C-alpha positions in Angstrom: 260.8 41.8 82.6 262.2 40.2 79.5 260.5 37.1 78.0 263.6 35.0 78.6 263.5 36.0 82.3 260.0 34.7 82.6 260.9 31.5 80.9 263.9 30.9 83.2 261.8 31.5 86.3 259.1 29.1 85.1 261.8 26.5 84.4 263.3 26.9 87.9 259.8 26.4 89.5 259.3 23.2 87.4 262.6 21.8 88.7 261.9 22.9 92.3 258.4 21.4 92.3 259.5 18.2 90.6 262.6 18.0 92.8 264.2 16.3 89.8 265.9 17.7 86.7 264.9 14.7 84.5 261.2 14.9 85.2 261.1 18.6 84.9 263.0 18.5 81.6 260.5 16.0 80.2 257.6 18.2 81.3 259.2 21.3 79.7 260.3 19.5 76.5 264.0 20.4 77.2 267.1 18.4 77.5 268.4 17.9 81.1 271.6 19.7 80.3 269.8 22.7 78.8 267.6 22.9 81.9 270.6 22.8 84.1 272.2 25.6 82.3 269.0 27.7 82.6 268.9 27.3 86.3 272.6 28.1 86.7 272.1 31.2 84.5 269.2 32.3 86.7 271.3 31.8 89.9 274.1 33.8 88.5 271.8 36.7 87.5 270.2 36.7 91.0 273.4 36.2 92.9 272.1 33.5 95.2 271.9 29.6 95.0 268.3 28.5 94.4 268.7 24.7 94.3 270.8 22.3 96.5 272.0 19.4 94.3 273.3 16.1 95.3 273.8 12.9 93.2 270.5 11.6 94.4 268.2 14.6 94.9 267.4 18.3 94.2 265.8 20.6 96.7 265.2 24.3 96.9 267.4 26.4 99.1 265.8 28.9 101.5 266.1 31.6 98.8 264.8 29.2 96.2 261.8 28.1 98.4 260.9 31.8 98.9 261.1 32.4 95.2 258.9 29.3 94.5 256.3 30.6 97.0 256.2 33.9 95.1 256.2 32.5 91.6 254.0 29.4 91.8 250.7 31.2 92.4 251.5 33.7 89.7 252.3 31.0 87.1 249.2 29.0 88.1 247.1 32.2 87.6 248.6 32.7 84.2 247.8 29.1 83.3 244.2 29.6 84.4 243.8 32.8 82.5 245.1 31.1 79.3 242.7 28.3 79.9 239.9 30.9 80.1 241.0 32.3 76.8 240.8 28.9 75.2 237.1 28.9 76.1 236.6 31.8 73.7 238.1 29.6 71.0 236.3 26.4 71.8 232.9 27.5 73.2 230.3 30.1 72.2 230.9 32.7 74.9 232.0 36.3 75.2 230.7 39.8 74.2 230.1 40.9 70.6 229.8 44.7 69.9 227.8 45.8 66.9 227.2 49.3 65.5 224.0 49.5 63.5 221.2 51.8 62.3 218.0 51.9 64.2 215.8 50.2 61.6 218.2 47.3 61.2 218.3 46.9 65.0 214.6 46.6 65.2 213.8 44.5 62.1 216.8 42.3 61.7 219.1 42.1 64.7 216.6 41.9 67.5 214.5 39.1 66.1 217.5 37.0 65.2 219.3 37.6 68.5 216.2 36.7 70.4 216.6 33.2 69.1 220.4 33.0 69.3 220.7 34.2 72.9 218.1 31.8 74.2 220.2 28.9 72.8 223.5 30.4 73.9 223.1 32.2 77.2 226.9 32.9 77.6 227.0 35.1 74.6 226.4 38.8 75.2 225.7 41.2 72.3 226.1 45.0 72.7 224.3 47.0 70.1 225.0 50.7 69.5 222.6 52.6 67.3 224.4 55.2 65.2 223.6 56.5 61.7 227.2 57.5 61.2 229.5 55.4 59.1 231.4 54.0 62.0 235.0 52.7 61.6 234.5 49.4 63.4 238.3 48.8 63.8 239.0 52.2 65.3 236.0 52.1 67.6 236.7 48.6 68.7 233.4 47.1 67.3 233.3 43.4 66.2 231.0 44.3 63.3 228.7 46.8 61.8 225.4 46.8 60.0 224.6 49.1 57.2 223.0 49.1 53.7 225.0 47.2 51.1 226.2 50.3 49.2 227.5 51.9 52.4 229.9 49.1 53.3 233.6 49.7 52.6 235.2 47.5 49.9 237.9 46.2 52.3 235.4 44.7 54.6 233.8 41.2 54.5 230.1 41.8 54.0 227.3 39.3 54.7 223.8 40.1 53.6 221.4 39.8 56.5 218.1 41.2 55.2 215.9 41.7 52.1 215.6 44.9 50.2 213.9 47.7 52.3 210.7 49.1 50.7 210.4 52.9 51.3 207.5 55.3 51.4 206.9 59.0 51.5 204.1 59.7 53.8 202.1 62.6 55.3 199.0 62.9 57.5 195.5 63.9 56.3 195.9 67.0 58.5 199.0 68.0 56.5 197.4 67.3 53.1 194.5 69.5 54.0 196.9 72.5 53.9 199.3 71.2 51.3 198.1 69.4 48.1 199.8 65.9 47.8 202.8 65.9 45.4 202.3 64.0 42.2 206.0 64.1 41.1 209.3 64.5 42.8 209.9 68.0 41.5 207.0 69.2 43.7 208.8 68.2 46.9 210.6 71.5 47.0 207.2 73.1 47.7 206.6 70.8 50.8 207.7 70.8 54.4 209.7 67.7 54.9 211.0 66.0 58.1 214.7 65.1 57.8 217.1 62.6 59.3 220.6 63.9 60.3 223.6 61.8 59.4 226.3 62.4 62.1 229.4 61.3 60.1 228.9 63.8 57.3 226.8 66.2 59.2 224.4 66.3 56.3 220.7 65.4 56.0 219.7 62.0 54.6 218.9 62.3 50.9 215.6 60.7 49.7 216.3 58.1 47.0 213.8 58.6 44.2 213.4 57.4 40.6 212.5 59.7 37.7 212.4 58.7 34.1 214.1 55.4 34.9 217.0 57.2 36.6 217.6 57.2 40.3 218.3 60.4 42.1 219.2 61.5 45.7 216.9 64.4 46.5 217.7 66.7 49.4 214.5 68.2 50.9 213.9 71.0 53.4 211.6 71.4 56.3 210.9 72.5 59.9 212.3 69.4 61.7 215.4 67.3 61.8 215.8 64.2 64.0 218.3 61.4 64.4 215.7 58.7 65.0 213.0 57.3 62.7 210.4 57.0 65.5 210.4 60.8 66.0 210.2 61.4 62.3 207.2 59.1 62.0 205.5 60.7 65.0 206.0 64.2 63.6 204.5 63.1 60.3 201.5 61.7 62.1 201.1 65.1 63.9 200.9 66.8 60.5 204.2 68.6 60.6 205.5 67.5 57.2 206.3 64.7 54.8 208.5 61.8 55.9 210.7 59.3 54.0 210.6 56.1 56.0 210.7 52.3 55.6 207.3 50.9 54.7 207.2 48.5 57.7 207.4 51.5 60.0 204.3 53.2 58.5 202.2 50.4 56.9 199.9 50.1 60.0 199.3 53.8 60.2 198.6 54.0 56.4 196.0 51.2 56.8 194.4 53.1 59.7 194.2 56.3 57.7 196.6 58.2 60.0 199.1 58.5 57.2 198.9 58.6 53.4 201.5 57.2 51.0 202.4 59.5 48.1 204.8 59.1 45.2 204.9 55.4 45.6 205.9 54.8 42.0 209.0 57.0 42.6 210.3 55.3 45.7 212.4 52.2 44.9 213.5 49.9 47.8 216.8 50.3 49.4 219.4 47.6 49.2 219.3 45.1 52.0 221.3 45.4 55.3 224.7 43.8 55.5 226.8 42.7 58.4 230.4 43.8 57.8 233.7 43.2 59.6 237.4 43.3 59.0 238.8 40.6 56.7 241.7 40.0 59.2 239.3 39.2 62.0 240.0 36.0 63.9 236.4 34.8 64.4 235.4 33.3 67.8 232.8 30.5 68.0 230.3 33.1 69.3 230.9 35.5 66.3 230.5 32.6 63.8 227.2 31.7 65.4 226.1 35.3 65.2 227.0 35.5 61.5 225.0 32.3 60.7 222.0 33.5 62.8 221.9 36.7 60.8 222.7 35.4 57.3 219.9 36.2 54.9 218.2 33.2 53.4 215.5 34.3 50.9 213.7 31.0 51.0 213.7 30.7 54.8 211.0 32.3 56.9 212.4 35.0 59.1 
């Protein structure tokens, strides 16, 4: 159906329900003569008279009445659905889909969302954990979370977390068989537990500093996972060295189940950023999410 056909049908229903061209014209913001022409055009196209006109009144013919019975519920339903859409504009409601890495989901998203969703119960957030560099537009996500240097330049990026301190750790059991490395060059002699990056299909490089220069070191070992929990558990079991965020291993280091090595060579990673397309029309729910996640260094998180 053409747009003009729908407009003509809606205009006819307005006249039939008002039983008056003048009142219907005011409601539609049209002149009476323009509205009369629209109804005549519709009658000509359908080949049947829809309205019976006298000098004092307007009433629907039998065919017109049947058409009103068909169209009126449909038009009312459209009005109601448009009203529902306005709720997305005016009220914090709806579903927000976010792609993120596991560590950011645990340490940044979950704590912030726990507070937000208690205050706004009509907001739903769907979080998909994926280490790949997801195209949020193509995959129909509202936003993504990655480290700052991983965010594409054409995206709006909002910092949502501090720098991420990193550690290279191994268990006492592992170090009984393999002397602890004292410099990055010795990592080639060690069994290391790797993280697979799905987008590139490569293994995650360890970011190290040597002689004031940063380097991405690719290590080898017996195990490759796509989750940091399994990497940490494998390190505790003595299966190799692991490169992990400090907050995921600090307790185990304090308990003596893991030992931190090469700490002077492991700088922190840049903080996590929420990114989304610049052309996005933000809903109230999405704006609330951005503010709930926005990193404020002086505020307690």
